[in-house]
C-alpha positions in Angstrom: 37.8 -17.4 64.8 36.9 -14.5 62.4 33.4 -13.2 62.6 31.5 -13.4 59.3 30.7 -10.0 57.8 27.1 -9.7 56.6 27.3 -5.9 55.9 27.2 -6.5 52.1 23.8 -8.1 52.5 22.4 -5.2 54.4 20.6 -3.9 51.3 18.6 -7.2 51.0 17.4 -6.8 54.6 16.5 -3.2 54.1 14.6 -4.1 50.9 12.4 -6.6 52.7 11.9 -4.4 55.7 10.9 -1.5 53.5 8.6 -3.2 51.0 7.1 -6.4 52.4 5.3 -4.8 55.3 3.8 -2.2 52.9 0.3 -3.5 52.0 0.1 -1.2 49.0 3.2 -2.6 47.4 2.0 -6.2 48.1 -1.4 -5.4 46.6 0.1 -3.8 43.5 2.4 -6.7 43.0 -0.4 -9.2 43.3 -2.6 -7.3 40.9 0.2 -7.1 38.3 1.1 -10.8 38.7 -2.5 -12.0 38.5 -3.3 -9.7 35.6 -0.3 -10.8 33.6 -1.0 -14.5 34.3 -4.7 -14.1 33.2 -3.8 -12.2 30.0 -1.0 -14.7 29.1 -3.1 -17.8 29.8 -6.5 -16.6 28.6 -5.5 -14.4 25.7 -7.1 -16.6 23.1 -10.4 -17.0 25.0 -10.7 -13.4 26.0 -9.5 -11.7 22.8 -13.0 -10.3 22.1 -13.0 -8.7 25.6 -9.6 -7.2 25.0 -10.7 -5.8 21.6 -13.8 -4.4 23.2 -11.8 -2.7 25.9 -9.6 -1.1 23.3 -12.6 0.2 21.3 -14.3 1.4 24.4 -11.1 3.4 25.3 -11.2 4.8 21.8 -14.8 5.9 22.1 -14.8 7.1 25.7 -13.1 10.3 24.7 -16.0 11.1 22.3 -18.5 10.3 25.0 -16.7 12.6 27.5 -16.8 15.4 25.0 -20.6 15.0 24.6 -20.9 15.2 28.4 -18.9 18.4 28.5 -21.5 19.9 26.2 -24.2 19.2 28.8 -25.5 16.1 26.9 -26.6 13.3 29.2 -24.1 10.4 29.1 -26.7 7.8 27.9 -27.6 10.0 24.9 -23.9 10.6 24.2 -23.3 6.8 24.4 -26.0 6.2 21.8 -24.7 8.9 19.5 -21.1 7.7 19.7 -22.1 4.1 19.4 -24.2 4.8 16.3 -21.2 6.5 14.7 -19.1 3.5 15.6 -21.6 1.1 13.9 -21.6 3.3 10.8 -17.8 3.2 10.7 -17.8 -0.6 11.2 -20.3 -0.9 8.4 -18.0 1.1 6.1 -15.1 -1.1 6.9 -17.0 -4.4 6.4 -19.1 -3.5 3.3 -16.9 -1.0 1.5 -13.3 -1.1 2.6 -12.9 -4.9 3.1 -14.4 -5.9 -0.3 -12.1 -3.5 -2.1 -9.0 -4.7 -0.2 -10.0 -8.3 -0.8 -10.5 -7.8 -4.5 -7.1 -6.0 -4.9 -5.4 -8.7 -2.8 -6.8 -11.4 -5.2 -5.6 -9.4 -8.2 -2.2 -9.1 -6.7 -1.9 -12.8 -5.8 -2.9 -13.7 -9.4 -0.1 -11.5 -10.7 2.5 -13.1 -8.4 3.9 -15.5 -11.1 4.3 -12.5 -13.5 6.0 -10.5 -10.8 8.3 -13.4 -9.9 9.2 -14.0 -13.6 9.9 -10.3 -14.0 12.1 -10.2 -10.9 13.9 -13.4 -12.1 14.8 -11.8 -15.4 16.2 -8.7 -13.6 18.1 -10.9 -11.2 19.6 -12.9 -14.1 21.0 -9.7 -15.6 23.0 -8.9 -12.5 26.1 -11.0 -13.4 26.3 -9.3 -16.7 26.1 -5.8 -15.2 28.2 -6.5 -12.1 30.3 -9.6 -12.6 32.7 -8.5 -9.9 29.9 -8.6 -7.2 27.9 -11.7 -8.1 28.3 -14.8 -10.3 25.8 -17.0 -12.2 26.2 -19.8 -9.6 25.2 -17.5 -6.8 22.2 -16.2 -8.7 21.0 -19.8 -9.3 21.4 -20.6 -5.6 19.4 -17.4 -4.7 16.6 -18.3 -7.2 16.5 -21.9 -5.9 16.1 -20.7 -2.3 13.4 -18.3 -3.3 11.5 -21.0 -5.2 11.7 -23.3 -2.1 10.4 -20.5 0.1 7.5 -19.8 -2.3 6.6 -23.5 -2.4 6.6 -23.7 1.4 4.5 -20.6 1.8 2.0 -22.0 -0.8 1.8 -25.3 1.2 1.1 -23.3 4.4 -1.7 -21.3 2.7 -3.3 -24.6 1.4 -3.1 -26.2 4.8 -4.4 -23.1 6.5 -7.4 -22.9 4.2 -8.9 -26.0 5.9 -9.2 -23.8 9.0 -10.7 -20.9 7.2 -14.3 -22.0 7.9 -13.7 -22.1 11.6 -12.0 -18.7 11.4 -15.0 -17.4 9.5 -17.4 -18.6 12.1 -15.3 -17.1 14.8 -15.2 -13.8 13.0 -19.0 -13.7 12.6 -19.4 -14.4 16.3 -16.9 -11.6 17.1 -18.9 -9.2 14.9 -21.8 -9.6 17.3 -20.0 -10.0 20.6 -17.5 -7.1 20.3 -20.0 -4.3 19.4 -22.3 -5.5 22.1 -19.6 -5.5 24.8 -18.3 -2.1 23.6 -21.8 -0.7 24.1 -22.1 -2.0 27.7 -18.5 -0.9 28.5 -19.6 2.6 27.6 -23.0 2.5 29.1 -22.2 0.9 32.4 -18.7 2.3 32.9 -19.3 3.6 36.4 -21.1 0.3 37.5 -18.2 -1.8 36.2 -15.6 0.3 37.8 -17.4 0.3 41.2 -17.7 -3.5 41.0 -14.0 -3.8 40.3 -13.0 -1.4 43.1 -14.6 -3.6 45.8 -11.9 -6.2 45.2 -9.1 -3.6 45.8 -7.7 -3.0 49.3 -8.8 0.0 51.3 -5.3 1.4 51.4 -4.8 1.8 47.7 -3.1 5.2 47.2 -0.2 3.6 45.3 -2.5 1.6 43.1 -4.6 4.6 42.2 -1.4 6.7 41.5 -0.1 4.1 39.1 -3.6 3.6 37.5 -4.3 7.3 36.9 -1.0 7.8 35.0 -1.4 4.6 33.0 -5.1 5.2 32.3 -4.5 8.7 30.9 -1.5 7.6 28.8 -3.1 4.4 27.4 -6.3 6.2 26.5 -4.5 9.0 24.8 -2.2 6.5 23.0 -5.0 4.3 21.7 -7.1 7.3 20.4 -4.0 8.9 18.9 -3.0 5.6 17.3 -6.3 5.0 15.6 -6.4 8.6 14.4 -2.9 8.2 13.0 -4.0 5.0 11.2 -7.0 6.9 9.6 -5.0 9.9 8.5 -2.1 7.9 7.0 -4.6 5.6 5.2 -6.6 8.5 3.8 -3.5 10.4 2.7 -1.8 7.3 1.2 -5.0 6.3 -0.7 -5.4 9.9 -2.1 -1.8 10.1 -3.1 -1.6 6.6 -4.7 -4.8 7.2 -6.6 -3.6 10.5 -8.0 -0.4 8.7 -9.1 -2.5 5.9 -10.7 -0.6 3.3 -8.7 -2.0 -0.2 -8.9 -3.7 -1.7 -5.7 -4.0 1.8 -4.2 -6.5 0.8 -1.6 -4.6 -2.3 -0.5 -1.3 -0.4 -0.2 -3.0 2.5 1.6 -4.4 0.0 4.2 -0.9 -1.5 4.6 0.4 2.1 5.1 -2.2 2.7 7.8 -1.6 -0.5 9.6 2.1 -0.1 9.5 2.0 2.5 12.3 0.7 -0.2 14.6 4.4 -1.4 14.9 6.5 1.7 15.6 9.7 2.0 13.6 9.5 -1.6 12.2 6.2 -1.2 10.4 7.4 1.7 8.3 10.3 -0.4 7.1 8.2 -3.4 6.2 5.6 -1.5 4.2 8.3 0.0 2.0 8.8 -3.3 0.1 5.3 -3.8 -1.2 4.8 -0.1 -2.1 8.0 0.3 -4.0 7.8 -3.3 -5.4 4.4 -2.7 -6.9 5.5 0.7 -8.3 8.7 -0.8 -9.8 6.9 -3.7 -11.5 4.2 -1.4 -12.8 6.6 1.1 -14.4 9.8 -0.9 -14.9 9.4 -0.9 -18.7 8.3 2.7 -19.1 10.6 5.7 -19.8 8.7 8.1 -17.5 9.4 9.3 -14.0 6.3 7.7 -12.4 8.4 5.4 -10.2 10.5 8.3 -8.9 7.2 10.2 -8.2 6.1 7.3 -6.0 9.3 7.2 -4.1 9.1 11.0 -3.5 5.5 10.8 -2.4 6.0 7.8 -0.2 9.0 9.5 1.5 7.0 12.7 2.1 4.2 10.8 3.7 6.5 8.9 6.0 8.4 12.2 6.9 5.2 14.0 7.6 4.0 11.2 9.8 7.3 11.0 11.8 8.1 14.7 12.0 4.6 16.3 12.4 1.8 13.8 13.0 3.4 11.6 15.7 4.7 14.6 17.8 1.2 16.2 17.5 -0.8 13.2 18.5 1.5 11.6 21.1 3.3 14.6 22.7 1.6 13.9 26.0 0.7 10.2 25.6 4.1 8.6 25.3 7.3 9.6 27.0 9.6 6.7 26.3 13.0 6.4 24.8 13.1 4.7 21.3 15.3 1.9 22.7 12.7 1.2 25.4 10.0 1.1 22.7 11.9 -1.3 20.5 12.7 -3.6 23.5 9.0 -3.5 24.5 8.0 -4.5 20.9 10.5 -7.4 20.9 9.5 -8.7 24.3 5.7 -8.3 24.4 5.5 -9.3 20.7 7.4 -12.5 21.5 5.0 -13.2 24.4 1.6 -12.2 22.9 2.2 -12.0 19.1 0.4 -9.2 17.2 -1.5 -7.9 20.2 1.7 -7.8 22.2 3.2 -5.6 19.5 0.1 -3.4 19.4 0.1 -3.0 23.2 3.8 -2.8 23.5 3.9 0.9 24.2 1.0 0.9 26.7 2.5 -2.0 28.5 5.9 -0.3 28.6 4.1 2.8 29.9 2.7 0.6 32.7 6.1 -0.6 33.6 7.5 2.9 33.6 4.6 4.1 35.8 5.3 1.4 38.3 9.0 2.1 38.4 8.3 5.8 38.7 6.0 5.3 41.7 8.3 2.8 43.4 10.8 5.3 44.9 7.9 7.4 46.2 6.8 4.7 48.6 8.1 6.5 51.6 5.8 9.4 50.8 2.9 7.1 50.3 3.5 5.4 53.6 3.7 8.7 55.5 0.4 9.8 54.0 
């Protein structure tokens, strides 16, 4: 009787013998699994906490700079937090009303924009009869009308929940700043409390955490700075070009960088669409000026700003970033998209540390 050959399964035995007895690997795996489960299951309840952590990360760099100038940490926390409250007040009482007003104006002009677009579409069979016919045009317009009706019904049905959303937003406005302050003020206390739950042998955990902590902090600060620069540059440019809804479009430009690669594509449609409707009947070159200015802003952001802000923060291939956006965005929605790069960085740090386990065990 021929003896069974299990040599092909040797790698499975080696894997379990190498990793399972290692307490550091087991501890890291447990932390990652428990953390992922809690984030996935409690994302709705703990969203203020996650937001506060992001903002605390953003402000911690400023607090550290005040400490480097021999200013006591508590004084630095109060100074930085006061600046944060001033910026929050600007967003709530200056920026948000302007964006809301321009959004209402744009919504009121939607029928006019749709009618103008419909006229232009109806002219296509006359200009290019070999490419499209009247029947195809009517089918396209009917499909668009059905989509608009469906979107309108969704807006009406969602308005019933607006009061509850308003109440939640008001609560968040009190909870989030308060938690940000305590995250900054009691950073050492909170970290020491958390460390007591970690195993004594935690070289691997600390190795992964140090890399992820530095990269995530740099990424979040760089991302918020990129949003601010792009918003300011876009608003100044659109205002000089006398483009309608300049503040609304500038805010969209700034927020578009939250979604790498995809956001820049999506924001192109409203910017160029508004410009085309505004100057479609004129004989000037204003629409071309908007195209040139918009292209320059995107080019400066991609060629100069991103490498300058994220040269040390993100070291991921574009394909890895896109896959991370699709995966984490599908799991956690907007916040999954926003944290796609930090989460991909975490995965990369774990995979990088994994082959070095022999060195960790020896130490």
